[in-house]
C-alpha positions as CSV (number, residue, x, y, z in Angstrom):
1,X,0.1,0.1,-0.2
2,X,1.4,3.5,-1.3
3,X,0.4,5.7,1.3
4,X,1.8,5.8,4.4
5,X,-1.7,6.5,6.8
6,X,-3.9,3.7,4.9
7,X,-0.7,1.0,5.1
8,X,-0.9,1.8,8.8
9,X,-4.7,2.4,9.4
10,X,-4.4,-1.5,7.7
11,X,-2.2,-2.8,10.3
12,X,-3.6,-1.3,13.1
13,X,-7.1,-2.8,11.9
14,X,-5.4,-6.2,11.5
15,X,-4.0,-5.9,14.8
16,X,-7.3,-5.5,16.6
17,X,-9.1,-8.0,14.1
18,X,-6.4,-10.5,15.3
19,X,-7.5,-10.0,19.1
20,X,-11.0,-9.9,18.7
21,X,-10.4,-13.9,17.3
22,X,-7.9,-14.0,19.4
23,X,-10.9,-13.2,22.1
24,X,-13.7,-15.5,20.6
25,X,-11.9,-19.0,20.8
26,X,-12.2,-18.8,24.5
27,X,-16.1,-18.5,24.4
28,X,-18.0,-21.4,23.2
29,X,-20.1,-19.7,20.2
30,X,-18.9,-16.1,18.4
31,X,-22.9,-15.4,19.0
32,X,-22.2,-15.2,23.0
33,X,-19.1,-13.0,22.6
34,X,-20.9,-10.5,20.3
35,X,-23.8,-10.5,22.8
36,X,-21.5,-9.9,25.7
37,X,-19.1,-7.4,23.9
38,X,-21.0,-4.0,22.8
39,X,-17.9,-2.2,22.6
40,X,-16.4,-5.2,19.9
41,X,-19.8,-5.1,18.0
42,X,-18.7,-1.0,17.4
43,X,-15.5,-1.3,16.5
44,X,-16.4,-3.7,13.5
45,X,-17.7,-1.0,11.4
46,X,-14.5,1.1,12.0
47,X,-12.7,-1.9,10.9
48,X,-14.4,-2.6,8.0
49,X,-13.8,1.1,7.0
50,X,-10.4,0.9,7.6
51,X,-9.7,-2.4,5.3
52,X,-12.0,-0.6,3.1
53,X,-9.6,2.5,3.4
54,X,-6.9,-0.2,2.7
55,X,-8.2,-1.7,-0.1
56,X,-8.6,1.2,-2.0
57,X,-5.0,2.6,-1.2
58,X,-3.8,-0.7,-2.9
59,X,-5.8,-0.4,-6.0
60,X,-4.4,3.0,-6.5
61,X,-1.3,1.7,-6.1
62,X,-1.8,-1.3,-8.9
63,X,-3.2,1.4,-10.9
64,X,-0.1,3.6,-10.8
65,X,1.6,0.7,-11.2
66,X,-0.3,-0.4,-14.1
67,X,-0.5,3.0,-16.0
68,X,3.4,3.2,-15.8
69,X,4.2,0.0,-17.2
70,X,1.3,-1.5,-19.1
71,X,2.1,-4.7,-19.7
72,X,1.2,-5.5,-15.9
73,X,-2.9,-4.9,-16.9
74,X,-2.8,-8.6,-18.1
75,X,-1.7,-9.6,-15.2
76,X,-3.8,-11.2,-11.8
77,X,-3.3,-8.5,-8.6
78,X,-2.2,-10.9,-6.7
79,X,0.8,-11.9,-9.3
80,X,1.6,-8.0,-9.3
81,X,2.0,-8.0,-5.5
82,X,3.6,-10.9,-5.1
83,X,6.0,-9.4,-8.1
84,X,6.6,-6.3,-6.3
85,X,7.4,-7.9,-2.9
86,X,9.9,-10.1,-4.8
87,X,11.4,-7.0,-6.2
88,X,12.1,-5.5,-3.3
89,X,13.1,-8.8,-1.2
90,X,14.3,-11.3,-3.7
91,X,14.7,-10.4,-7.5
92,X,15.6,-13.7,-8.7
93,X,12.1,-15.0,-7.8
94,X,10.9,-12.6,-10.5
95,X,11.8,-15.4,-12.9
96,X,8.3,-16.7,-12.5
97,X,6.6,-14.0,-13.8
98,X,8.1,-13.3,-16.9
99,X,6.3,-15.5,-19.0
100,X,3.5,-13.6,-17.9
101,X,4.4,-10.5,-18.7
102,X,7.1,-10.9,-22.0
103,X,5.9,-13.6,-24.9
104,X,8.6,-15.5,-25.5
105,X,11.3,-14.6,-22.3
106,X,11.2,-18.1,-20.2
107,X,14.0,-17.2,-17.8
108,X,16.1,-14.3,-16.9
109,X,19.8,-14.7,-15.8
110,X,21.8,-13.6,-12.5
111,X,25.2,-13.1,-11.6
112,X,26.6,-12.4,-7.7
113,X,28.1,-8.9,-7.5
114,X,29.8,-6.9,-4.4
115,X,27.8,-3.8,-3.6
116,X,31.0,-1.9,-4.5
117,X,30.4,-3.0,-8.0
118,X,27.2,-1.7,-8.3
119,X,27.3,1.4,-6.5
120,X,26.9,4.6,-8.8
121,X,29.3,6.3,-6.9
122,X,32.6,4.6,-7.3
123,X,33.4,4.7,-4.0
124,X,33.8,1.0,-1.8
125,X,31.0,-0.5,0.2
126,X,31.1,-1.2,3.4
127,X,32.1,-5.1,3.0
128,X,30.0,-6.5,5.2
129,X,27.3,-6.2,3.0
130,X,25.8,-9.0,0.9
131,X,26.1,-9.3,-2.4
132,X,23.5,-8.6,-4.7
133,X,21.9,-10.5,-7.7
134,X,22.1,-8.5,-11.1
135,X,20.5,-9.5,-13.7
136,X,22.5,-10.4,-16.7
137,X,19.9,-11.4,-19.5
138,X,16.9,-13.1,-20.7
139,X,16.7,-16.3,-22.0
140,X,13.8,-17.6,-24.6
141,X,11.9,-20.9,-24.2
142,X,14.5,-22.2,-26.7
143,X,17.4,-21.7,-24.0
144,X,18.7,-18.8,-26.3
145,X,20.1,-16.5,-24.0
146,X,20.2,-12.6,-24.7
147,X,23.0,-10.9,-23.0
148,X,22.1,-7.5,-21.7
149,X,24.8,-4.2,-22.6
150,X,26.8,-3.8,-19.6
151,X,25.6,0.3,-19.0
152,X,21.8,-0.4,-19.8
153,X,21.7,-3.5,-17.6
154,X,19.0,-2.9,-15.3
155,X,19.7,-2.8,-11.6
156,X,18.2,-4.3,-8.8
157,X,17.9,-1.6,-6.6
158,X,14.7,-0.4,-8.2
159,X,11.8,-0.8,-5.4
160,X,9.0,-0.6,-7.7
161,X,8.1,-3.4,-9.8
162,X,7.3,-1.0,-13.3
163,X,10.2,0.5,-13.2
164,X,12.3,-2.5,-12.5
165,X,10.2,-4.2,-15.5
166,X,11.1,-1.3,-17.8
167,X,14.7,-1.8,-17.2
168,X,14.3,-5.1,-18.1
169,X,12.7,-4.4,-21.4
170,X,14.8,-1.4,-22.6
171,X,18.0,-3.4,-21.5
172,X,16.2,-6.2,-23.9
173,X,15.7,-4.1,-26.8
174,X,19.4,-2.5,-26.4
175,X,20.6,-6.0,-26.3
176,X,18.6,-6.7,-29.5
177,X,19.6,-3.1,-31.5
178,X,23.1,-4.1,-30.4
179,X,22.9,-8.3,-32.1
180,X,21.6,-6.8,-35.0
181,X,23.9,-4.3,-35.8
182,X,26.9,-6.7,-34.9
183,X,25.1,-9.2,-37.3
184,X,25.0,-6.4,-40.2
């Protein structure tokens, strides 16, 4: 969820609902639970409005992603959300979604590099940092690999799926252009 207020509202509502559900387990019937607790019965409409607000913010976020990268219009909401999570937390797992987005692309090649190699400022990074995965090319269904041109290679630091996929698309297009020039 993009808007911090909607995200916090969702988290608070989620915790309140989980607390209600935990307390309900102590009762023989949820009807008894709600009959004995007016505060809970009065809280449910508030929770519903918070969940609706979070749902609206999530829908707006997904629409924004789709406007920025139109191929996402053909992908289900749950897949876009999972891809956004993967983009931030585990970029190599995006390989499972590529066939949904790019026709003819079966997989993406990755290599591990030290963060200092990825940094734009050229300064040495903290050596304690973990290595990061950087995309190096795409593979088609026949197993042929199209290597990205080094200077246009996508960077895994893009935290938004639309930007990351756009960089993969432009890197692949650049690689095709370079391969075509070499062949001529």
